[in-house]
C-alpha positions as CSV (number, residue, x, y, z in Angstrom):
1,M,17.6,-6.3,13.5
2,I,16.0,-3.7,11.5
3,A,13.1,-3.8,13.4
4,A,15.2,-2.4,16.4
5,R,15.8,1.1,14.3
6,I,13.0,1.4,11.8
7,T,9.8,1.7,14.7
8,P,6.4,3.3,13.5
9,K,7.9,6.7,15.2
10,I,10.3,6.6,12.3
11,V,7.6,5.9,9.9
12,W,5.0,8.4,10.7
13,F,8.3,11.0,10.8
14,G,9.1,9.9,7.2
15,L,5.2,9.9,6.2
16,A,4.9,13.6,7.5
17,L,8.2,14.8,6.0
18,N,7.4,13.3,2.6
19,L,3.9,15.5,3.1
20,C,5.0,18.7,3.6
21,A,8.1,18.3,1.3
22,W,5.9,17.8,-2.0
23,F,3.3,20.1,-0.4
24,A,6.0,22.9,-0.1
25,A,7.7,22.1,-3.4
26,H,4.2,22.8,-4.9
27,M,2.5,25.4,-2.9
28,P,4.3,28.4,-4.8
29,F,2.7,27.2,-8.1
30,G,-1.1,26.4,-6.5
31,A,-0.5,30.1,-5.4
32,G,0.7,31.4,-8.5
33,L,3.5,32.7,-7.3
34,T,6.4,30.7,-9.7
35,A,6.3,28.5,-12.6
36,H,5.4,24.7,-11.8
37,L,8.5,22.8,-10.0
38,W,7.7,19.4,-11.6
39,V,11.0,18.2,-11.1
40,I,11.4,18.8,-7.7
41,E,8.2,17.2,-6.7
42,S,8.5,14.7,-8.8
43,A,12.1,14.2,-7.4
44,I,10.8,14.2,-4.0
45,K,7.4,12.4,-4.6
46,T,9.8,8.9,-6.2
47,G,12.2,9.4,-3.5
48,F,10.1,9.0,-0.7
49,L,7.9,6.5,-2.0
50,C,10.7,4.1,-2.9
51,F,12.2,4.7,0.3
52,A,9.2,3.4,2.1
53,Y,8.5,0.9,-0.2
54,A,12.3,0.0,0.8
55,L,11.1,-0.3,4.6
56,A,8.4,-2.4,3.8
57,L,10.3,-5.0,2.1
58,A,13.1,-4.6,4.5
59,L,10.8,-5.3,7.6
60,N,8.1,-8.0,5.8
61,L,11.7,-9.9,4.9
62,E,12.3,-9.7,8.5
63,I,9.4,-10.7,10.1
64,A,9.0,-13.6,7.3
65,A,12.1,-14.8,9.0
66,E,10.9,-15.4,12.0
67,Y,7.9,-17.9,10.7
68,R,10.4,-20.1,9.9
69,Q,8.4,-23.3,11.6
70,T,4.6,-21.6,10.4
71,R,4.6,-22.0,6.7
72,W,1.5,-20.2,6.0
73,L,2.6,-16.8,8.2
74,R,6.2,-17.1,6.4
75,V,4.5,-17.4,2.9
76,A,2.3,-14.6,4.2
77,W,4.7,-11.9,5.0
78,L,7.2,-13.2,2.1
79,A,4.2,-12.4,-0.2
80,L,3.6,-8.8,1.5
81,A,7.6,-8.4,0.8
82,G,7.2,-9.3,-2.6
83,N,4.2,-6.3,-2.8
84,A,6.3,-3.7,-1.6
85,G,9.4,-4.7,-3.9
86,V,7.1,-4.8,-6.9
87,S,5.8,-1.6,-6.0
88,M,8.9,-0.4,-6.0
89,I,9.4,-0.7,-9.7
90,R,6.1,0.4,-10.1
91,I,7.0,3.7,-8.6
92,V,10.4,4.1,-10.7
93,V,8.0,3.3,-13.8
94,E,5.4,5.9,-13.0
95,S,7.8,9.0,-12.5
96,S,7.3,12.3,-13.8
97,L,11.4,12.5,-14.0
98,F,11.9,10.7,-17.3
99,K,9.9,13.6,-18.8
100,S,13.4,15.1,-18.6
101,V,14.0,12.7,-21.4
102,W,10.9,12.3,-23.3
103,P,8.2,15.1,-22.3
104,D,5.3,13.1,-23.5
105,Y,6.4,10.2,-21.5
106,T,3.5,10.4,-18.8
107,H,1.1,10.7,-22.0
108,S,2.2,8.3,-24.1
109,P,0.3,4.8,-24.1
110,L,3.8,2.8,-23.5
111,W,3.5,4.6,-19.8
112,G,0.1,3.0,-19.1
113,L,1.3,-0.5,-20.1
114,L,4.9,-0.4,-18.4
115,Q,2.7,1.3,-15.3
116,H,0.1,-2.0,-15.2
117,L,2.9,-4.2,-16.2
118,A,3.7,-3.7,-12.4
119,I,0.3,-2.7,-10.6
120,V,-0.8,-6.7,-11.9
121,P,2.0,-8.2,-10.1
122,A,1.9,-6.1,-7.3
123,N,-1.8,-6.8,-6.6
124,A,-1.4,-10.6,-7.1
125,F,1.0,-10.4,-4.1
126,L,-0.6,-8.6,-2.2
127,L,-3.8,-11.2,-2.4
128,F,-1.8,-13.9,-2.0
129,G,0.1,-12.6,1.1
130,L,-3.6,-11.2,3.0
131,L,-5.1,-14.8,1.8
132,A,-2.1,-17.0,3.1
133,M,-2.6,-14.7,6.3
134,W,-6.1,-15.7,6.8
135,W,-5.2,-19.2,6.1
136,A,-2.6,-19.4,8.7
137,Y,-4.7,-17.9,11.8
138,H,-7.8,-19.9,10.2
139,Q,-5.9,-23.2,10.7
140,V,-4.8,-22.2,14.2
141,G,-8.3,-22.4,15.1
142,L,-8.6,-19.4,17.3
143,G,-12.3,-19.0,16.4
144,F,-11.9,-15.6,14.4
145,S,-15.5,-15.4,12.0
146,L,-16.8,-13.0,9.5
147,E,-19.9,-11.1,10.4
148,K,-22.9,-10.8,8.1
149,R,-21.6,-7.2,7.6
150,D,-18.7,-8.0,6.6
151,Y,-20.3,-10.1,4.0
152,A,-22.1,-7.3,3.0
153,A,-19.4,-4.9,2.5
154,I,-17.5,-7.8,0.5
155,A,-20.3,-7.7,-2.1
156,G,-20.5,-4.1,-1.8
157,I,-16.8,-4.3,-3.1
158,L,-17.6,-6.8,-5.7
159,L,-20.2,-4.4,-7.0
160,L,-17.8,-1.7,-7.4
161,L,-16.0,-4.1,-9.7
162,V,-18.6,-4.9,-11.5
163,S,-19.5,-1.4,-11.9
164,L,-16.0,-0.3,-12.7
165,I,-15.8,-2.6,-15.4
166,V,-19.1,-1.7,-17.1
167,F,-18.2,2.3,-17.3
168,R,-14.9,1.6,-17.9
169,E,-14.6,4.1,-19.6
170,G,-13.6,6.8,-16.8
171,L,-10.4,4.2,-16.3
172,S,-7.2,5.6,-17.6
173,Q,-6.3,2.7,-20.2
174,A,-9.8,2.6,-21.3
175,L,-8.6,4.5,-24.9
176,S,-5.0,3.1,-24.7
177,P,-4.2,1.6,-28.4
178,Y,-2.6,-1.4,-26.5
179,A,-5.2,-4.4,-26.0
180,L,-2.8,-5.2,-23.2
181,S,-2.9,-2.6,-21.4
182,R,-6.4,-2.5,-21.5
183,W,-6.9,-6.3,-19.9
184,L,-4.0,-5.8,-17.5
185,Q,-5.6,-2.3,-15.5
186,L,-9.1,-5.1,-15.8
187,I,-7.1,-7.7,-14.3
188,G,-5.5,-5.3,-11.6
189,L,-8.7,-3.9,-10.7
190,A,-10.3,-7.2,-10.3
191,L,-6.6,-8.5,-8.2
192,L,-7.1,-5.4,-5.8
193,S,-11.2,-6.1,-5.2
194,L,-10.3,-9.7,-3.9
195,S,-7.6,-8.2,-2.1
196,A,-9.6,-5.2,-0.6
197,A,-12.8,-8.4,0.3
198,A,-9.9,-10.6,1.6
199,S,-8.4,-7.4,3.8
200,L,-11.5,-7.4,5.8
201,A,-11.0,-10.6,6.8
202,T,-7.8,-9.5,8.2
203,H,-9.7,-6.7,10.0
204,R,-12.3,-9.1,11.4
205,M,-9.4,-11.2,13.0
206,A,-7.8,-7.6,14.0
207,M,-10.9,-6.5,15.6
208,Q,-12.0,-9.9,17.4
209,M,-8.0,-10.0,18.6
210,G,-9.2,-6.7,20.8
211,G,-5.7,-5.0,20.3
212,G,-2.3,-5.0,20.8
213,K,0.7,-4.4,17.8
214,L,-0.7,-7.2,15.3
215,A,-3.9,-6.4,15.6
216,I,-2.8,-2.4,14.4
217,A,-0.8,-4.2,11.8
218,L,-3.7,-5.9,10.3
219,R,-5.7,-3.1,10.6
220,L,-3.4,-1.3,8.5
221,L,-3.0,-3.8,5.7
222,T,-6.7,-3.2,5.3
223,L,-6.3,0.2,5.0
224,Y,-3.4,0.2,2.8
225,T,-5.7,-2.2,0.5
226,L,-9.1,-0.1,0.8
227,L,-7.9,3.3,0.2
228,R,-5.7,2.3,-3.0
229,G,-9.3,0.8,-4.5
230,V,-11.3,4.2,-3.0
231,L,-8.8,6.5,-4.9
232,V,-9.2,4.8,-7.9
233,L,-12.6,4.8,-7.7
234,V,-12.7,8.2,-7.3
235,Q,-10.2,8.8,-10.0
236,A,-12.3,6.9,-12.6
237,G,-15.6,9.2,-11.2
238,Q,-13.1,12.4,-11.9
239,N,-12.4,10.8,-15.3
240,M,-16.2,10.7,-16.2
241,S,-17.0,13.8,-15.0
242,L,-15.0,15.8,-16.8
243,T,-15.6,16.9,-20.7
244,E,-12.9,16.6,-23.2
245,G,-9.5,18.4,-22.5
246,Q,-10.8,19.7,-19.5
247,Q,-8.3,19.1,-16.2
248,A,-9.1,18.5,-12.5
249,S,-8.7,21.4,-10.2
250,D,-5.7,21.8,-8.4
251,S,-7.1,21.5,-4.9
252,Y,-8.5,17.8,-6.7
253,S,-4.7,17.1,-7.7
254,V,-3.0,17.9,-4.8
255,F,-5.6,16.4,-2.3
256,M,-5.0,13.0,-4.7
257,N,-1.3,13.3,-4.8
258,L,-1.1,13.3,-0.9
259,C,-3.8,10.7,-0.8
260,W,-1.4,8.6,-2.7
261,Q,1.7,9.3,-1.2
262,S,0.3,8.4,1.6
263,V,-0.5,4.8,0.4
264,P,3.2,3.3,0.8
265,W,4.0,4.9,4.1
266,I,0.5,2.8,5.1
267,A,2.4,-0.5,4.1
268,A,5.7,0.4,5.7
269,L,3.8,1.3,9.0
270,A,1.7,-2.0,8.9
271,A,4.9,-4.1,8.7
272,A,6.7,-1.8,11.5
273,Y,3.8,-2.4,13.8
274,R,4.3,-6.0,13.3
275,A,8.3,-6.2,13.6
276,E,7.9,-4.2,17.0
277,M,6.1,-6.9,18.5
278,T,9.4,-9.1,17.9
279,I,11.4,-6.1,19.9
280,H,9.0,-6.0,22.7
281,A,9.4,-9.8,23.0
282,A,13.0,-9.6,22.9
283,R,13.2,-7.0,25.4
284,G,11.0,-8.8,28.0
285,L,12.8,-11.8,27.4
286,E,16.3,-9.6,28.2
287,Q,14.9,-7.9,31.6
288,Q,13.2,-11.7,33.1
289,R,17.2,-13.2,32.3
290,A,18.4,-9.9,33.7
291,A,16.1,-10.5,36.8
292,K,16.8,-14.1,37.3
293,A,20.7,-13.2,37.3
294,T,20.4,-10.6,39.4
295,L,18.3,-13.6,41.9
296,V,21.3,-16.3,41.6
297,S,23.9,-13.6,42.0
298,V,22.4,-12.2,45.6
């Protein structure tokens, strides 16, 4: 099993290695010692993030295979695998490495269009996966229910979505010459906001479970969804605060880069913690069988 080799500790190590490698490549430029080593930074970012989503994809598919008799949980983890798979395409499309052959690639309208052509289906998979997971646990009748503060948080998320739509001039595609890019960004934001609202339901389930690997996995799924929404909101606010031609500070850029690079690893961690449940259960079963075999031999 993949989960036997890709443990949460391995994923945590991958996250730390990713952030340290990128920061080490950027630090000489930030300190004014060298020119911007953007090729190395982009290679580190693209390679590590694709690897993180690849881990999430493999683990989610393995988890889905466990639920052959539980339709909606199987669908939920397959949808999360779909989110990871499409997100890998997004990472490749967003990569600054293409600037080596097309210097203005990341500043061209095509870059934004391709980016959101990947974001929309990825967010759709995420929303569908979270809703399918909620429905599966709801059908079991375990007594999970939302509280008033959850409804208040959901209302707050939807209010933020409306605010972003009203003040959409701060969005990256607000000035795109492609109407499709502008609409895709709004659709992607709507899907992400609905996913954030749905993730609160999974978080409430985790809280009511009290603990365990599954509860940790559900909390990480919530963090994965909410963190993306918060980062989009921060970027939009930053863009609106800058005057034309003004650039964000290097410290802000470093902070946002490190946060965005953490996102795929959180998705991988959620899958790793859930997959670890199966490993522990299998080991416990083996120990019981070994103990029974010892008793029989005696």
